C-alpha positions, 0 to 999 in steps of 0.5 A: 674500443674502436672495434666496438664502434665499428661493429656497432656502426655495421650492425646499424647499417645492416639493420637499416638495409634489411628494413628498407628492403621491405623483407617483411613476411608478406613481401617475402611471400610476394617474391616467392610467389612471382617464381612459383608454378600455380596448380591446376586441379584436374576437376577444377578448384570446385570439384564436387557439390560439397565444395560448391555449397560451402563456397556458395553459403560462405559468400551468401552469408557475407553478402546477406547476413548469417541470420537470413542464410541460415533460414534457408538451409540446407543448400543444394548444388547442381553442375551444368557444364563448368558452372555450379548453381547453389541454391537455398531451401524455401521452407513453408514457414519462411515463405516470405521472400526467396532463397539465395542463388549463387553461380560459380565456375568449377575450373577457378571458383569465381563467383559469376552470379548471385542474387537473392530471389524475392 
């Protein structure tokens, strides 16, 4: 009986110690990332037109709404230096207003500029 009490006490102390260290999945991931080496793709994180368009549309929808942005499809992208410019299409029937314009960095994917032209 005495051994069971010691075992129970040990298990409770071990459990409390584990929880107090914050070893949830995010804490473990944070610790893992501190020692990990990040990749740096040769052609950047936004290597092609298709990727640029997907990112541009995603941030435009988040900012201006799916209803508005879906009316500006298809989106086009052009690369100048290390900067992608992504633009929507202004359709004659939807000539009210303009289109979304998003610029993003090819190397790291940062959004450099975003507007909705009127």
